[in-house]
N, C-alpha and C positions, 0 to 999 in steps of 0.2 A: 502399519505406521510408516515404514520406510518407503513404501510405494507412494503414499500421499506426499511425502516430502519431495520425492523425485518429480512428481507432477508439478508441484509448485515451482521448483527450480527450473523446470523446462520452460515455463512461461517467461522467466526472466533471462533466458539464454541470450536473446538479442541485445540486452543492455549490460550483460556482464562485461566488465572491462571499461565501461564508459564512466566518465565523470558526470555527476549531476550538473546540469546547466544552471539550474536555479533550485535552491532549497529555501522554502518560504514557510514562515510561521503564519498560520491562519487564525481563525476565530478560536478562542480558548487555547488549547494545546495542539490543534490540528497542525500537521506538517505535510507539505507537498514537495515532491521531488520531480523534476523534469529531466528526461533523457532523450538523446538523439538530436538530429538537426532541427532547428527551429524554422517554422514557416508561418505565414500570416493566414489567419482564419478568423473571419468575422471581425476584422479590424484589430485583432490581437496576435501577438507573437506567441506561438505555443510549440511544444515539442510533441513528437508522436507517442511517447510513452510517459505516463504520469503515475506516480505512486502517491496515494493519499493515506496518511496515517490518521485515522478517524476516531472512532469511539473506543479509545484504549488508553492504557497507561504505557508510557515508554521511558526508556533511559538511554542516554548516549554516552559511551565511554571511549577513551583513547588509551590503548596499551594497558587495559585493566583498571584505569582510574576513571571514575564517573565524572563527567563534565557537567551535564545537565540532565534533567528529567522533565516529564510533563508538568510538574508543579513548580519548576524553576522560574525565576524572573524573566520576563519576555526579552529584555535587553540582552541578557546573558545568552538566552537561546539563539537570538539572532546572530550574535557574535560567533557562536559555535557553528551555526548553520553555514555561515560564510566560510568558515574553515573547511567544511566538507566540500563546498564548491571549489575551493582553491587547491586542496591537498589530496582528495580521495577519489577513488574509482570504486564502483560496485564490484565486489569480488565474489560474492556468494549470498545465498539465502538458505537459512536453516529453519525447519519447522518442527516443533515438538507437539505432536497430536494430543498427548495427555494434558499438558499444561495450556495448550492452545497458544503457545508463545512462538513468535517468529523473530528470528535474528537476521538482520540485514547487515552484511559485512562490507565495509568500505575501507580497504587496506587495514590500517591499525585501529580504525574506528569500528565500534559495534553498536548498532541501534537495536535494542531489544523491545519488542512490542508485545504487551500482555493484555488480556481482557480487562476492560474497565471495571473497576471496583465500585464505581459510582452509579451504575445502572441497576435499578432494582428489579425490573422485569424485562430483561433483554430479550428481543425477539429476532426473527430472521432478517429484519431490516437494519439492525444495529451492528454494522460491520466494524471490525477492528482496523482493517485496512482494505484498500481497494486499489487495484492495478489496472489502469486504462491502457489499452494497446492500440496501435495504428489500424488494425483490421476491424475496429469497432467492437472488439471483444473485451470483456471485463472479467477479471479474476478478483474474488473477494473472500475474506475469511471472517467469520462472525460466529455468534453463539450456535447457529444451526449447522455449521460446518463450512466446507469449502465449496464455493460455487463459481461457475462461469456462466456468462450470459452475454447477450448482445443488447445494445441500447434499445432496440425496438421491443425486446421482451420486457425491459424495464418500463417502457412507455405503456405497453399493454397492461402490465400488472398494476401500474399506478392509475391509469385512466379507464381501464376496462375496454378501451377501443383498440382494435387492431390496425396497424399501419399497413400501407399498400403492399410492401414487400416483406415477406416473412423469412427470418433467418432461423438458426438453431434455437431450440427451446432451452430453458434454464436447466443446467445440469448441477446437481448437488451431491456432494459426498458428505454424508453425516458423520459426526465424530463417533457415534455409536457403532457404525458399520465396521 
């Protein structure tokens, strides 16, 4: 259990101490966080590291008081998200393998991400959160475990067609291991 938590934390080392540049509420209760210097790509400003809170339940608290959760009113979530941009830096990531719960620490804020209770038959494509890194590597946690992969591996898995250049294959650490 402890080894897995250390591995997850290691992926976040480059962004520990950074303030999220943009925290955005997406469709439903999806949240995205951008870290690092922004650059223009395909006509859009984007940061090299992005955290996407995806198919999960989440709650955000400040000094032990819950501010919002994935079921809160969108307007309120947006206000609290703006506070994270203004006031907080990512200070740590904690992972509990048994509950499959991840806690992202932002100074006095705690974002707790838990498996979605609304998915009936969750499979390996239903990730709770996904962390995109500048070296085209992706770290994700979902029902099947913790996995890292490269976008070309995702492309091959989804289309069945191999791209010209091959990178590392998908690596999965199952929760049962």
